[in-house]
mmCIF file of the N, C-alpha and C atoms, coordinates in Angstrom:
data_MODEL
# 
_entry.id   MODEL 
# 
loop_
_atom_site.group_PDB 
_atom_site.id 
_atom_site.type_symbol 
_atom_site.label_atom_id 
_atom_site.label_alt_id 
_atom_site.label_comp_id 
_atom_site.label_asym_id 
_atom_site.label_entity_id 
_atom_site.label_seq_id 
_atom_site.pdbx_PDB_ins_code 
_atom_site.Cartn_x 
_atom_site.Cartn_y 
_atom_site.Cartn_z 
_atom_site.occupancy 
_atom_site.B_iso_or_equiv 
_atom_site.pdbx_formal_charge 
_atom_site.auth_seq_id 
_atom_site.auth_comp_id 
_atom_site.auth_asym_id 
_atom_site.auth_atom_id 
_atom_site.pdbx_PDB_model_num 
ATOM 1   N N  . MET A 1 1  ? 8.015   9.655   1.011   1.00 0.00 ? 1  MET A N  1 
ATOM 2   C CA . MET A 1 1  ? 7.794   8.246   1.265   1.00 0.00 ? 1  MET A CA 1 
ATOM 3   C C  . MET A 1 1  ? 6.424   7.910   0.737   1.00 0.00 ? 1  MET A C  1 
ATOM 4   N N  . GLY A 1 2  ? 6.344   6.804   0.021   1.00 0.00 ? 2  GLY A N  1 
ATOM 5   C CA . GLY A 1 2  ? 5.070   6.269   -0.086  1.00 0.00 ? 2  GLY A CA 1 
ATOM 6   C C  . GLY A 1 2  ? 4.390   5.854   -1.369  1.00 0.00 ? 2  GLY A C  1 
ATOM 7   N N  . GLY A 1 3  ? 3.645   6.795   -1.960  1.00 0.00 ? 3  GLY A N  1 
ATOM 8   C CA . GLY A 1 3  ? 2.719   6.443   -2.993  1.00 0.00 ? 3  GLY A CA 1 
ATOM 9   C C  . GLY A 1 3  ? 3.220   5.592   -4.103  1.00 0.00 ? 3  GLY A C  1 
ATOM 10  N N  . GLU A 1 4  ? 4.317   5.997   -4.708  1.00 0.00 ? 4  GLU A N  1 
ATOM 11  C CA . GLU A 1 4  ? 4.869   5.260   -5.848  1.00 0.00 ? 4  GLU A CA 1 
ATOM 12  C C  . GLU A 1 4  ? 5.320   3.855   -5.410  1.00 0.00 ? 4  GLU A C  1 
ATOM 13  N N  . GLN A 1 5  ? 5.880   3.781   -4.209  1.00 0.00 ? 5  GLN A N  1 
ATOM 14  C CA . GLN A 1 5  ? 6.374   2.490   -3.723  1.00 0.00 ? 5  GLN A CA 1 
ATOM 15  C C  . GLN A 1 5  ? 5.211   1.558   -3.354  1.00 0.00 ? 5  GLN A C  1 
ATOM 16  N N  . ILE A 1 6  ? 4.114   2.134   -2.844  1.00 0.00 ? 6  ILE A N  1 
ATOM 17  C CA . ILE A 1 6  ? 2.950   1.319   -2.520  1.00 0.00 ? 6  ILE A CA 1 
ATOM 18  C C  . ILE A 1 6  ? 2.352   0.753   -3.790  1.00 0.00 ? 6  ILE A C  1 
ATOM 19  N N  . THR A 1 7  ? 2.136   1.598   -4.799  1.00 0.00 ? 7  THR A N  1 
ATOM 20  C CA . THR A 1 7  ? 1.524   1.104   -6.035  1.00 0.00 ? 7  THR A CA 1 
ATOM 21  C C  . THR A 1 7  ? 2.435   0.153   -6.781  1.00 0.00 ? 7  THR A C  1 
ATOM 22  N N  . ALA A 1 8  ? 3.731   0.217   -6.537  1.00 0.00 ? 8  ALA A N  1 
ATOM 23  C CA . ALA A 1 8  ? 4.674   -0.707  -7.181  1.00 0.00 ? 8  ALA A CA 1 
ATOM 24  C C  . ALA A 1 8  ? 4.840   -1.982  -6.362  1.00 0.00 ? 8  ALA A C  1 
ATOM 25  N N  . GLY A 1 9  ? 4.259   -2.046  -5.175  1.00 0.00 ? 9  GLY A N  1 
ATOM 26  C CA . GLY A 1 9  ? 4.392   -3.215  -4.312  1.00 0.00 ? 9  GLY A CA 1 
ATOM 27  C C  . GLY A 1 9  ? 5.762   -3.366  -3.708  1.00 0.00 ? 9  GLY A C  1 
ATOM 28  N N  . ASP A 1 10 ? 6.491   -2.261  -3.596  1.00 0.00 ? 10 ASP A N  1 
ATOM 29  C CA . ASP A 1 10 ? 7.869   -2.269  -3.113  1.00 0.00 ? 10 ASP A CA 1 
ATOM 30  C C  . ASP A 1 10 ? 7.941   -2.205  -1.576  1.00 0.00 ? 10 ASP A C  1 
ATOM 31  N N  . THR A 1 11 ? 7.548   -3.324  -0.939  1.00 0.00 ? 11 THR A N  1 
ATOM 32  C CA . THR A 1 11 ? 7.490   -3.368  0.519   1.00 0.00 ? 11 THR A CA 1 
ATOM 33  C C  . THR A 1 11 ? 8.867   -3.250  1.166   1.00 0.00 ? 11 THR A C  1 
ATOM 34  N N  . GLU A 1 12 ? 9.903   -3.825  0.533   1.00 0.00 ? 12 GLU A N  1 
ATOM 35  C CA . GLU A 1 12 ? 11.235  -3.780  1.124   1.00 0.00 ? 12 GLU A CA 1 
ATOM 36  C C  . GLU A 1 12 ? 11.734  -2.360  1.303   1.00 0.00 ? 12 GLU A C  1 
ATOM 37  N N  . SER A 1 13 ? 11.592  -1.515  0.255   1.00 0.00 ? 13 SER A N  1 
ATOM 38  C CA . SER A 1 13 ? 12.013  -0.134  0.349   1.00 0.00 ? 13 SER A CA 1 
ATOM 39  C C  . SER A 1 13 ? 11.189  0.660   1.353   1.00 0.00 ? 13 SER A C  1 
ATOM 40  N N  . LEU A 1 14 ? 9.878   0.405   1.367   1.00 0.00 ? 14 LEU A N  1 
ATOM 41  C CA . LEU A 1 14 ? 9.013   1.077   2.304   1.00 0.00 ? 14 LEU A CA 1 
ATOM 42  C C  . LEU A 1 14 ? 9.402   0.798   3.754   1.00 0.00 ? 14 LEU A C  1 
ATOM 43  N N  . ILE A 1 15 ? 9.672   -0.442  4.059   1.00 0.00 ? 15 ILE A N  1 
ATOM 44  C CA . ILE A 1 15 ? 10.042  -0.820  5.413   1.00 0.00 ? 15 ILE A CA 1 
ATOM 45  C C  . ILE A 1 15 ? 11.415  -0.233  5.765   1.00 0.00 ? 15 ILE A C  1 
ATOM 46  N N  . LYS A 1 16 ? 12.382  -0.261  4.836   1.00 0.00 ? 16 LYS A N  1 
ATOM 47  C CA . LYS A 1 16 ? 13.721  0.307   5.134   1.00 0.00 ? 16 LYS A CA 1 
ATOM 48  C C  . LYS A 1 16 ? 13.656  1.788   5.328   1.00 0.00 ? 16 LYS A C  1 
ATOM 49  N N  . GLU A 1 17 ? 12.790  2.500   4.582   1.00 0.00 ? 17 GLU A N  1 
ATOM 50  C CA . GLU A 1 17 ? 12.778  3.978   4.649   1.00 0.00 ? 17 GLU A CA 1 
ATOM 51  C C  . GLU A 1 17 ? 11.840  4.544   5.712   1.00 0.00 ? 17 GLU A C  1 
ATOM 52  N N  . THR A 1 18 ? 10.999  3.694   6.310   1.00 0.00 ? 18 THR A N  1 
ATOM 53  C CA . THR A 1 18 ? 10.026  4.171   7.276   1.00 0.00 ? 18 THR A CA 1 
ATOM 54  C C  . THR A 1 18 ? 10.669  4.189   8.670   1.00 0.00 ? 18 THR A C  1 
ATOM 55  N N  . THR A 1 19 ? 10.557  5.357   9.302   1.00 0.00 ? 19 THR A N  1 
ATOM 56  C CA . THR A 1 19 ? 11.065  5.524   10.666  1.00 0.00 ? 19 THR A CA 1 
ATOM 57  C C  . THR A 1 19 ? 9.929   6.032   11.553  1.00 0.00 ? 19 THR A C  1 
ATOM 58  N N  . TYR A 1 20 ? 10.116  5.907   12.853  1.00 0.00 ? 20 TYR A N  1 
ATOM 59  C CA . TYR A 1 20 ? 9.139   6.481   13.773  1.00 0.00 ? 20 TYR A CA 1 
ATOM 60  C C  . TYR A 1 20 ? 8.925   7.944   13.518  1.00 0.00 ? 20 TYR A C  1 
ATOM 61  N N  . GLU A 1 21 ? 10.009  8.657   13.256  1.00 0.00 ? 21 GLU A N  1 
ATOM 62  C CA . GLU A 1 21 ? 9.928   10.117  13.014  1.00 0.00 ? 21 GLU A CA 1 
ATOM 63  C C  . GLU A 1 21 ? 9.116   10.437  11.761  1.00 0.00 ? 21 GLU A C  1 
ATOM 64  N N  . SER A 1 22 ? 9.317   9.649   10.680  1.00 0.00 ? 22 SER A N  1 
ATOM 65  C CA . SER A 1 22 ? 8.585   9.955   9.454   1.00 0.00 ? 22 SER A CA 1 
ATOM 66  C C  . SER A 1 22 ? 7.125   9.643   9.624   1.00 0.00 ? 22 SER A C  1 
ATOM 67  N N  . LEU A 1 23 ? 6.767   8.586   10.363  1.00 0.00 ? 23 LEU A N  1 
ATOM 68  C CA . LEU A 1 23 ? 5.375   8.280   10.612  1.00 0.00 ? 23 LEU A CA 1 
ATOM 69  C C  . LEU A 1 23 ? 4.720   9.324   11.513  1.00 0.00 ? 23 LEU A C  1 
ATOM 70  N N  . ALA A 1 24 ? 5.459   9.755   12.540  1.00 0.00 ? 24 ALA A N  1 
ATOM 71  C CA . ALA A 1 24 ? 4.896   10.751  13.461  1.00 0.00 ? 24 ALA A CA 1 
ATOM 72  C C  . ALA A 1 24 ? 4.668   12.092  12.771  1.00 0.00 ? 24 ALA A C  1 
ATOM 73  N N  . ALA A 1 25 ? 5.535   12.417  11.814  1.00 0.00 ? 25 ALA A N  1 
ATOM 74  C CA . ALA A 1 25 ? 5.390   13.672  11.078  1.00 0.00 ? 25 ALA A CA 1 
ATOM 75  C C  . ALA A 1 25 ? 4.135   13.647  10.202  1.00 0.00 ? 25 ALA A C  1 
ATOM 76  N N  . ILE A 1 26 ? 3.784   12.482  9.682   1.00 0.00 ? 26 ILE A N  1 
ATOM 77  C CA . ILE A 1 26 ? 2.589   12.350  8.828   1.00 0.00 ? 26 ILE A CA 1 
ATOM 78  C C  . ILE A 1 26 ? 1.332   12.497  9.657   1.00 0.00 ? 26 ILE A C  1 
ATOM 79  N N  . GLY A 1 27 ? 1.377   12.004  10.902  1.00 0.00 ? 27 GLY A N  1 
ATOM 80  C CA . GLY A 1 27 ? 0.213   12.177  11.769  1.00 0.00 ? 27 GLY A CA 1 
ATOM 81  C C  . GLY A 1 27 ? -0.880  11.164  11.565  1.00 0.00 ? 27 GLY A C  1 
ATOM 82  N N  . SER A 1 28 ? -2.065  11.639  11.255  1.00 0.00 ? 28 SER A N  1 
ATOM 83  C CA . SER A 1 28 ? -3.265  10.744  11.207  1.00 0.00 ? 28 SER A CA 1 
ATOM 84  C C  . SER A 1 28 ? -3.224  9.719   10.091  1.00 0.00 ? 28 SER A C  1 
ATOM 85  N N  . GLY A 1 29 ? -2.313  9.864   9.132   1.00 0.00 ? 29 GLY A N  1 
ATOM 86  C CA . GLY A 1 29 ? -2.243  8.929   8.025   1.00 0.00 ? 29 GLY A CA 1 
ATOM 87  C C  . GLY A 1 29 ? -1.475  7.661   8.394   1.00 0.00 ? 29 GLY A C  1 
ATOM 88  N N  . THR A 1 30 ? -0.821  7.656   9.537   1.00 0.00 ? 30 THR A N  1 
ATOM 89  C CA . THR A 1 30 ? 0.032   6.536   9.926   1.00 0.00 ? 30 THR A CA 1 
ATOM 90  C C  . THR A 1 30 ? -0.704  5.180   9.959   1.00 0.00 ? 30 THR A C  1 
ATOM 91  N N  . PRO A 1 31 ? -1.876  5.044   10.624  1.00 0.00 ? 31 PRO A N  1 
ATOM 92  C CA . PRO A 1 31 ? -2.522  3.754   10.620  1.00 0.00 ? 31 PRO A CA 1 
ATOM 93  C C  . PRO A 1 31 ? -2.854  3.238   9.225   1.00 0.00 ? 31 PRO A C  1 
ATOM 94  N N  . GLY A 1 32 ? -3.311  4.132   8.345   1.00 0.00 ? 32 GLY A N  1 
ATOM 95  C CA . GLY A 1 32 ? -3.611  3.752   6.966   1.00 0.00 ? 32 GLY A CA 1 
ATOM 96  C C  . GLY A 1 32 ? -2.361  3.251   6.227   1.00 0.00 ? 32 GLY A C  1 
ATOM 97  N N  . PHE A 1 33 ? -1.228  3.929   6.417   1.00 0.00 ? 33 PHE A N  1 
ATOM 98  C CA . PHE A 1 33 ? 0.003   3.517   5.802   1.00 0.00 ? 33 PHE A CA 1 
ATOM 99  C C  . PHE A 1 33 ? 0.404   2.121   6.248   1.00 0.00 ? 33 PHE A C  1 
ATOM 100 N N  . LEU A 1 34 ? 0.286   1.850   7.563   1.00 0.00 ? 34 LEU A N  1 
ATOM 101 C CA . LEU A 1 34 ? 0.601   0.510   8.067   1.00 0.00 ? 34 LEU A CA 1 
ATOM 102 C C  . LEU A 1 34 ? -0.396  -0.519  7.520   1.00 0.00 ? 34 LEU A C  1 
ATOM 103 N N  . ASP A 1 35 ? -1.625  -0.136  7.336   1.00 0.00 ? 35 ASP A N  1 
ATOM 104 C CA . ASP A 1 35 ? -2.624  -1.056  6.707   1.00 0.00 ? 35 ASP A CA 1 
ATOM 105 C C  . ASP A 1 35 ? -2.192  -1.411  5.293   1.00 0.00 ? 35 ASP A C  1 
ATOM 106 N N  . PHE A 1 36 ? -1.683  -0.409  4.545   1.00 0.00 ? 36 PHE A N  1 
ATOM 107 C CA . PHE A 1 36 ? -1.218  -0.686  3.173   1.00 0.00 ? 36 PHE A CA 1 
ATOM 108 C C  . PHE A 1 36 ? -0.052  -1.672  3.178   1.00 0.00 ? 36 PHE A C  1 
ATOM 109 N N  . LEU A 1 37 ? 0.880   -1.489  4.112   1.00 0.00 ? 37 LEU A N  1 
ATOM 110 C CA . LEU A 1 37 ? 2.024   -2.413  4.211   1.00 0.00 ? 37 LEU A CA 1 
ATOM 111 C C  . LEU A 1 37 ? 1.522   -3.819  4.543   1.00 0.00 ? 37 LEU A C  1 
ATOM 112 N N  . PHE A 1 38 ? 0.576   -3.922  5.438   1.00 0.00 ? 38 PHE A N  1 
ATOM 113 C CA . PHE A 1 38 ? 0.027   -5.199  5.805   1.00 0.00 ? 38 PHE A CA 1 
ATOM 114 C C  . PHE A 1 38 ? -0.644  -5.853  4.593   1.00 0.00 ? 38 PHE A C  1 
ATOM 115 N N  . ALA A 1 39 ? -1.445  -5.067  3.869   1.00 0.00 ? 39 ALA A N  1 
ATOM 116 C CA . ALA A 1 39 ? -2.123  -5.592  2.696   1.00 0.00 ? 39 ALA A CA 1 
ATOM 117 C C  . ALA A 1 39 ? -1.124  -6.089  1.616   1.00 0.00 ? 39 ALA A C  1 
ATOM 118 N N  . LEU A 1 40 ? -0.076  -5.301  1.374   1.00 0.00 ? 40 LEU A N  1 
ATOM 119 C CA . LEU A 1 40 ? 0.946   -5.707  0.421   1.00 0.00 ? 40 LEU A CA 1 
ATOM 120 C C  . LEU A 1 40 ? 1.633   -7.005  0.858   1.00 0.00 ? 40 LEU A C  1 
ATOM 121 N N  . GLY A 1 41 ? 1.899   -7.150  2.135   1.00 0.00 ? 41 GLY A N  1 
ATOM 122 C CA . GLY A 1 41 ? 2.465   -8.393  2.645   1.00 0.00 ? 41 GLY A CA 1 
ATOM 123 C C  . GLY A 1 41 ? 1.519   -9.557  2.501   1.00 0.00 ? 41 GLY A C  1 
ATOM 124 N N  . ALA A 1 42 ? 0.241   -9.314  2.743   1.00 0.00 ? 42 ALA A N  1 
ATOM 125 C CA . ALA A 1 42 ? -0.759  -10.377 2.656   1.00 0.00 ? 42 ALA A CA 1 
ATOM 126 C C  . ALA A 1 42 ? -0.904  -10.934 1.236   1.00 0.00 ? 42 ALA A C  1 
ATOM 127 N N  . VAL A 1 43 ? -0.652  -10.108 0.234   1.00 0.00 ? 43 VAL A N  1 
ATOM 128 C CA . VAL A 1 43 ? -0.761  -10.550 -1.170  1.00 0.00 ? 43 VAL A CA 1 
ATOM 129 C C  . VAL A 1 43 ? 0.616   -10.840 -1.757  1.00 0.00 ? 43 VAL A C  1 
ATOM 130 N N  . GLY A 1 44 ? 1.613   -10.907 -0.929  1.00 0.00 ? 44 GLY A N  1 
ATOM 131 C CA . GLY A 1 44 ? 2.970   -11.278 -1.368  1.00 0.00 ? 44 GLY A CA 1 
ATOM 132 C C  . GLY A 1 44 ? 3.641   -10.229 -2.221  1.00 0.00 ? 44 GLY A C  1 
ATOM 133 N N  . GLY A 1 45 ? 3.292   -8.938  -1.997  1.00 0.00 ? 45 GLY A N  1 
ATOM 134 C CA . GLY A 1 45 ? 3.929   -7.858  -2.766  1.00 0.00 ? 45 GLY A CA 1 
ATOM 135 C C  . GLY A 1 45 ? 3.392   -7.702  -4.177  1.00 0.00 ? 45 GLY A C  1 
ATOM 136 N N  . VAL A 1 46 ? 2.313   -8.391  -4.482  1.00 0.00 ? 46 VAL A N  1 
ATOM 137 C CA . VAL A 1 46 ? 1.724   -8.238  -5.837  1.00 0.00 ? 46 VAL A CA 1 
ATOM 138 C C  . VAL A 1 46 ? 1.226   -6.800  -6.007  1.00 0.00 ? 46 VAL A C  1 
ATOM 139 N N  . THR A 1 47 ? 1.580   -6.210  -7.109  1.00 0.00 ? 47 THR A N  1 
ATOM 140 C CA . THR A 1 47 ? 1.189   -4.815  -7.374  1.00 0.00 ? 47 THR A CA 1 
ATOM 141 C C  . THR A 1 47 ? -0.340  -4.693  -7.425  1.00 0.00 ? 47 THR A C  1 
ATOM 142 N N  . PRO A 1 48 ? -0.926  -3.683  -6.771  1.00 0.00 ? 48 PRO A N  1 
ATOM 143 C CA . PRO A 1 48 ? -2.357  -3.491  -6.854  1.00 0.00 ? 48 PRO A CA 1 
ATOM 144 C C  . PRO A 1 48 ? -2.825  -3.188  -8.263  1.00 0.00 ? 48 PRO A C  1 
ATOM 145 N N  . ASP A 1 49 ? -4.007  -3.680  -8.638  1.00 0.00 ? 49 ASP A N  1 
ATOM 146 C CA . ASP A 1 49 ? -4.559  -3.393  -9.970  1.00 0.00 ? 49 ASP A CA 1 
ATOM 147 C C  . ASP A 1 49 ? -5.124  -1.999  -10.017 1.00 0.00 ? 49 ASP A C  1 
ATOM 148 N N  . TYR A 1 50 ? -5.497  -1.466  -8.880  1.00 0.00 ? 50 TYR A N  1 
ATOM 149 C CA . TYR A 1 50 ? -6.122  -0.140  -8.824  1.00 0.00 ? 50 TYR A CA 1 
ATOM 150 C C  . TYR A 1 50 ? -5.652  0.588   -7.555  1.00 0.00 ? 50 TYR A C  1 
ATOM 151 N N  . ALA A 1 51 ? -5.282  1.852   -7.669  1.00 0.00 ? 51 ALA A N  1 
ATOM 152 C CA . ALA A 1 51 ? -4.874  2.668   -6.529  1.00 0.00 ? 51 ALA A CA 1 
ATOM 153 C C  . ALA A 1 51 ? -5.400  4.081   -6.728  1.00 0.00 ? 51 ALA A C  1 
ATOM 154 N N  . GLU A 1 52 ? -5.978  4.601   -5.666  1.00 0.00 ? 52 GLU A N  1 
ATOM 155 C CA . GLU A 1 52 ? -6.551  5.955   -5.774  1.00 0.00 ? 52 GLU A CA 1 
ATOM 156 C C  . GLU A 1 52 ? -6.469  6.645   -4.411  1.00 0.00 ? 52 GLU A C  1 
ATOM 157 N N  . LYS A 1 53 ? -6.192  7.935   -4.411  1.00 0.00 ? 53 LYS A N  1 
ATOM 158 C CA . LYS A 1 53 ? -6.285  8.714   -3.182  1.00 0.00 ? 53 LYS A CA 1 
ATOM 159 C C  . LYS A 1 53 ? -7.662  9.351   -3.172  1.00 0.00 ? 53 LYS A C  1 
ATOM 160 N N  . VAL A 1 54 ? -8.429  9.081   -2.133  1.00 0.00 ? 54 VAL A N  1 
ATOM 161 C CA . VAL A 1 54 ? -9.765  9.606   -2.014  1.00 0.00 ? 54 VAL A CA 1 
ATOM 162 C C  . VAL A 1 54 ? -9.756  10.757  -1.034  1.00 0.00 ? 54 VAL A C  1 
ATOM 163 N N  . ALA A 1 55 ? -10.231 11.914  -1.474  1.00 0.00 ? 55 ALA A N  1 
ATOM 164 C CA . ALA A 1 55 ? -10.228 13.116  -0.619  1.00 0.00 ? 55 ALA A CA 1 
ATOM 165 C C  . ALA A 1 55 ? -11.583 13.771  -0.670  1.00 0.00 ? 55 ALA A C  1 
ATOM 166 N N  . SER A 1 56 ? -11.964 14.376  0.440   1.00 0.00 ? 56 SER A N  1 
ATOM 167 C CA . SER A 1 56 ? -13.188 15.169  0.458   1.00 0.00 ? 56 SER A CA 1 
ATOM 168 C C  . SER A 1 56 ? -12.998 16.345  1.437   1.00 0.00 ? 56 SER A C  1 
ATOM 169 N N  . THR A 1 57 ? -13.917 17.250  1.408   1.00 0.00 ? 57 THR A N  1 
ATOM 170 C CA . THR A 1 57 ? -13.814 18.385  2.332   1.00 0.00 ? 57 THR A CA 1 
ATOM 171 C C  . THR A 1 57 ? -14.243 17.996  3.744   1.00 0.00 ? 57 THR A C  1 
ATOM 172 N N  . PHE A 1 58 ? -14.810 16.787  3.902   1.00 0.00 ? 58 PHE A N  1 
ATOM 173 C CA . PHE A 1 58 ? -15.321 16.366  5.217   1.00 0.00 ? 58 PHE A CA 1 
ATOM 174 C C  . PHE A 1 58 ? -14.381 15.419  5.956   1.00 0.00 ? 58 PHE A C  1 
ATOM 175 N N  . ALA A 1 59 ? -13.375 14.918  5.318   1.00 0.00 ? 59 ALA A N  1 
ATOM 176 C CA . ALA A 1 59 ? -12.457 13.957  5.966   1.00 0.00 ? 59 ALA A CA 1 
ATOM 177 C C  . ALA A 1 59 ? -11.062 14.055  5.372   1.00 0.00 ? 59 ALA A C  1 
ATOM 178 N N  . PRO A 1 60 ? -10.062 13.642  6.126   1.00 0.00 ? 60 PRO A N  1 
ATOM 179 C CA . PRO A 1 60 ? -8.683  13.683  5.572   1.00 0.00 ? 60 PRO A CA 1 
ATOM 180 C C  . PRO A 1 60 ? -8.540  12.716  4.425   1.00 0.00 ? 60 PRO A C  1 
ATOM 181 N N  . PRO A 1 61 ? -7.629  12.987  3.526   1.00 0.00 ? 61 PRO A N  1 
ATOM 182 C CA . PRO A 1 61 ? -7.397  12.076  2.401   1.00 0.00 ? 61 PRO A CA 1 
ATOM 183 C C  . PRO A 1 61 ? -7.067  10.641  2.859   1.00 0.00 ? 61 PRO A C  1 
ATOM 184 N N  . THR A 1 62 ? -7.519  9.702   2.117   1.00 0.00 ? 62 THR A N  1 
ATOM 185 C CA . THR A 1 62 ? -7.199  8.312   2.429   1.00 0.00 ? 62 THR A CA 1 
ATOM 186 C C  . THR A 1 62 ? -6.942  7.579   1.128   1.00 0.00 ? 62 THR A C  1 
ATOM 187 N N  . GLY A 1 63 ? -6.280  6.478   1.196   1.00 0.00 ? 63 GLY A N  1 
ATOM 188 C CA . GLY A 1 63 ? -5.965  5.699   0.005   1.00 0.00 ? 63 GLY A CA 1 
ATOM 189 C C  . GLY A 1 63 ? -6.889  4.512   -0.159  1.00 0.00 ? 63 GLY A C  1 
ATOM 190 N N  . PHE A 1 64 ? -6.999  4.073   -1.375  1.00 0.00 ? 64 PHE A N  1 
ATOM 191 C CA . PHE A 1 64 ? -7.795  2.862   -1.686  1.00 0.00 ? 64 PHE A CA 1 
ATOM 192 C C  . PHE A 1 64 ? -6.962  2.032   -2.651  1.00 0.00 ? 64 PHE A C  1 
ATOM 193 N N  . LEU A 1 65 ? -6.755  0.760   -2.294  1.00 0.00 ? 65 LEU A N  1 
ATOM 194 C CA . LEU A 1 65 ? -6.046  -0.192  -3.117  1.00 0.00 ? 65 LEU A CA 1 
ATOM 195 C C  . LEU A 1 65 ? -6.947  -1.369  -3.431  1.00 0.00 ? 65 LEU A C  1 
ATOM 196 N N  . ALA A 1 66 ? -6.860  -1.926  -4.596  1.00 0.00 ? 66 ALA A N  1 
ATOM 197 C CA . ALA A 1 66 ? -7.663  -3.126  -4.950  1.00 0.00 ? 66 ALA A CA 1 
ATOM 198 C C  . ALA A 1 66 ? -6.859  -4.080  -5.797  1.00 0.00 ? 66 ALA A C  1 
ATOM 199 N N  . TRP A 1 67 ? -7.057  -5.350  -5.528  1.00 0.00 ? 67 TRP A N  1 
ATOM 200 C CA . TRP A 1 67 ? -6.376  -6.397  -6.273  1.00 0.00 ? 67 TRP A CA 1 
ATOM 201 C C  . TRP A 1 67 ? -7.437  -7.273  -6.917  1.00 0.00 ? 67 TRP A C  1 
ATOM 202 N N  . GLY A 1 68 ? -7.112  -7.830  -8.073  1.00 0.00 ? 68 GLY A N  1 
ATOM 203 C CA . GLY A 1 68 ? -7.994  -8.793  -8.744  1.00 0.00 ? 68 GLY A CA 1 
ATOM 204 C C  . GLY A 1 68 ? -7.860  -10.160 -8.114  1.00 0.00 ? 68 GLY A C  1 
ATOM 205 N N  . ASP A 1 69 ? -8.449  -11.130 -8.719  1.00 0.00 ? 69 ASP A N  1 
ATOM 206 C CA . ASP A 1 69 ? -8.407  -12.530 -8.204  1.00 0.00 ? 69 ASP A CA 1 
ATOM 207 C C  . ASP A 1 69 ? -7.004  -13.086 -8.133  1.00 0.00 ? 69 ASP A C  1 
ATOM 208 N N  . HIS A 1 70 ? -6.094  -12.592 -8.982  1.00 0.00 ? 70 HIS A N  1 
ATOM 209 C CA . HIS A 1 70 ? -4.736  -13.170 -9.018  1.00 0.00 ? 70 HIS A CA 1 
ATOM 210 C C  . HIS A 1 70 ? -3.967  -12.918 -7.725  1.00 0.00 ? 70 HIS A C  1 
ATOM 211 N N  . ALA A 1 71 ? -4.377  -11.924 -6.907  1.00 0.00 ? 71 ALA A N  1 
ATOM 212 C CA . ALA A 1 71 ? -3.660  -11.619 -5.696  1.00 0.00 ? 71 ALA A CA 1 
ATOM 213 C C  . ALA A 1 71 ? -3.718  -12.743 -4.649  1.00 0.00 ? 71 ALA A C  1 
ATOM 214 N N  . SER A 1 72 ? -4.766  -13.553 -4.703  1.00 0.00 ? 72 SER A N  1 
ATOM 215 C CA . SER A 1 72 ? -4.873  -14.658 -3.782  1.00 0.00 ? 72 SER A CA 1 
ATOM 216 C C  . SER A 1 72 ? -4.311  -15.965 -4.311  1.00 0.00 ? 72 SER A C  1 
ATOM 217 N N  . ALA A 1 73 ? -3.862  -15.979 -5.542  1.00 0.00 ? 73 ALA A N  1 
ATOM 218 C CA . ALA A 1 73 ? -3.290  -17.191 -6.119  1.00 0.00 ? 73 ALA A CA 1 
ATOM 219 C C  . ALA A 1 73 ? -1.870  -17.396 -5.627  1.00 0.00 ? 73 ALA A C  1 
ATOM 220 N N  . PRO A 1 74 ? -1.420  -18.654 -5.577  1.00 0.00 ? 74 PRO A N  1 
ATOM 221 C CA . PRO A 1 74 ? -0.003  -18.903 -5.244  1.00 0.00 ? 74 PRO A CA 1 
ATOM 222 C C  . PRO A 1 74 ? 0.885   -18.187 -6.254  1.00 0.00 ? 74 PRO A C  1 
ATOM 223 N N  . ALA A 1 75 ? 2.053   -17.751 -5.798  1.00 0.00 ? 75 ALA A N  1 
ATOM 224 C CA . ALA A 1 75 ? 2.984   -17.009 -6.663  1.00 0.00 ? 75 ALA A CA 1 
ATOM 225 C C  . ALA A 1 75 ? 3.277   -17.748 -7.947  1.00 0.00 ? 75 ALA A C  1 
ATOM 226 N N  . SER A 1 76 ? 3.329   -19.046 -7.927  1.00 0.00 ? 76 SER A N  1 
ATOM 227 C CA . SER A 1 76 ? 3.671   -19.801 -9.123  1.00 0.00 ? 76 SER A CA 1 
ATOM 228 C C  . SER A 1 76 ? 2.594   -19.703 -10.192 1.00 0.00 ? 76 SER A C  1 
ATOM 229 N N  . GLU A 1 77 ? 1.370   -19.302 -9.785  1.00 0.00 ? 77 GLU A N  1 
ATOM 230 C CA . GLU A 1 77 ? 0.247   -19.212 -10.718 1.00 0.00 ? 77 GLU A CA 1 
ATOM 231 C C  . GLU A 1 77 ? -0.051  -17.795 -11.166 1.00 0.00 ? 77 GLU A C  1 
ATOM 232 N N  . VAL A 1 78 ? 0.637   -16.832 -10.624 1.00 0.00 ? 78 VAL A N  1 
ATOM 233 C CA . VAL A 1 78 ? 0.367   -15.410 -10.920 1.00 0.00 ? 78 VAL A CA 1 
ATOM 234 C C  . VAL A 1 78 ? 0.880   -15.093 -12.333 1.00 0.00 ? 78 VAL A C  1 
ATOM 235 N N  . VAL A 1 79 ? -0.004  -14.513 -13.130 1.00 0.00 ? 79 VAL A N  1 
ATOM 236 C CA . VAL A 1 79 ? 0.374   -14.065 -14.479 1.00 0.00 ? 79 VAL A CA 1 
ATOM 237 C C  . VAL A 1 79 ? 0.216   -12.559 -14.483 1.00 0.00 ? 79 VAL A C  1 
ATOM 238 N N  . ALA A 1 80 ? 1.243   -11.851 -14.871 1.00 0.00 ? 80 ALA A N  1 
ATOM 239 C CA . ALA A 1 80 ? 1.196   -10.385 -14.913 1.00 0.00 ? 80 ALA A CA 1 
ATOM 240 C C  . ALA A 1 80 ? 0.110   -9.909  -15.823 1.00 0.00 ? 80 ALA A C  1 
ATOM 241 N N  . PRO A 1 81 ? -0.652  -8.863  -15.385 1.00 0.00 ? 81 PRO A N  1 
ATOM 242 C CA . PRO A 1 81 ? -1.740  -8.342  -16.253 1.00 0.00 ? 81 PRO A CA 1 
ATOM 243 C C  . PRO A 1 81 ? -1.195  -7.672  -17.502 1.00 0.00 ? 81 PRO A C  1 
# 
């Protein structure tokens, strides 16, 4: 579950495939995953311009997503990069 669908902005598949069991199995990454779903919904499923998994020896891996200015524009004004 996850990475490719998040970077593709595929919220419908993510929601359909996500179960309590799959989130519980992931463990501490669950709140971050839900944050990504919320962010994708807030920008209307617009694909992020930048996505990276950040990992270190001091903390569990986490994801980072970023959108350009077009993410806040109405859908009728969005031009694909």
